[in-house]
C-alpha positions, 0 to 999 in steps of 0.5 A, a space after each residue: 176193731 174187728 174189722 181190724 182183726 180179721 185184716 190181722 188175720 187176713 193178712 196173716 194167714 196169706 203171707 202164709 200161703 204165701 211164703 210156699 212159695 216163696 224161695 228156699 233154701 232148696 237151690 242148693 241141692 238143685 246145685 248139689 244135684 247139678 254138680 252130682 251129674 257134672 261128677 258123674 258125667 266127668 266120671 264116667 268121661 274118665 274111663 272112656 279116655 282110659 279105656 280110650 288110651 287102654 286100646 291105644 295102648 293095645 294098638 300100638 302093639 298090635 302094629 309093632 308086632 305086625 312091623 316086627 313080623 314084616 322085618 323077619 318076613 323081608 329078612 328071611 325072602 333077603 336071604 332066600 334072594 342071596 342063597 338064589 343069586 350065590 345058586 344062580 352064581 354057580 351054575 353059572 360058572 359051572 356052565 362057563 367056567 
């Protein structure tokens, strides 16, 4: 009877100590941590995308401004050339007129 009692107590102690190594519901918290990390990564990626889109908009506005300035400069050059041509025609007409 003594041996059965000792064996039963030994088995009870072993199961109690082994249960500490058993898988618990902490796996859910690990997946939650992974989800949080993934969510944070997605949020940071979304912020980066928003920044790139804002940079693209700013760059597009700058390109449009440069194109408008370029068009204005071309128009101004055309006007100068037209004036010089008219002056040249007047000078030629005065010589050969």
